[in-house]
C-alpha positions, 0 to 999 in steps of 0.5 A, a space after each residue: 193036542 199039539 206039542 205046545 198044549 201037551 207041554 203046558 199040560 205037563 207043566 201044570 200037572 207038575 206044579 199041582 203035584 208039587 203043591 200037594 206034596 208040600 202041603 202033605 209034608 207040612 202036616 208032618 212037621 211042628 215048630 220046635 223052639 230053642 233048637 235052631 242054630 245061629 243063622 238056621 232059624 225058620 222064621 221071624 221073632 221079636 228080635 228080627 224079621 226073617 228066617 236065617 237071622 238067628 244070632 245065637 245057637 238055641 235061642 229060646 224064641 228061635 224055632 225050626 220045623 222038625 218032624 212031629 214028635 221029635 222036638 222034645 227029644 232034641 231038647 226043644 219045646 213046642 210052645 213059644 216062651 212066655 214073654 
């Protein structure tokens, strides 16, 4: 194996390892509604289309990923608000 092939193999192994680590980390998280601060939400809602666009702190439909089991302790809910 020449240096170029070794470099490509190492890069590919790094990418694969990073994806496995990310998937495992996502399994340890849950959506927590009502705890996101303004501009720190993790995804879209009916009011906007992207992460980081929350206008107020602790909006009922704004959510963040938090470690499993910590949402209620932080004052949030694991289910979205009724519409």
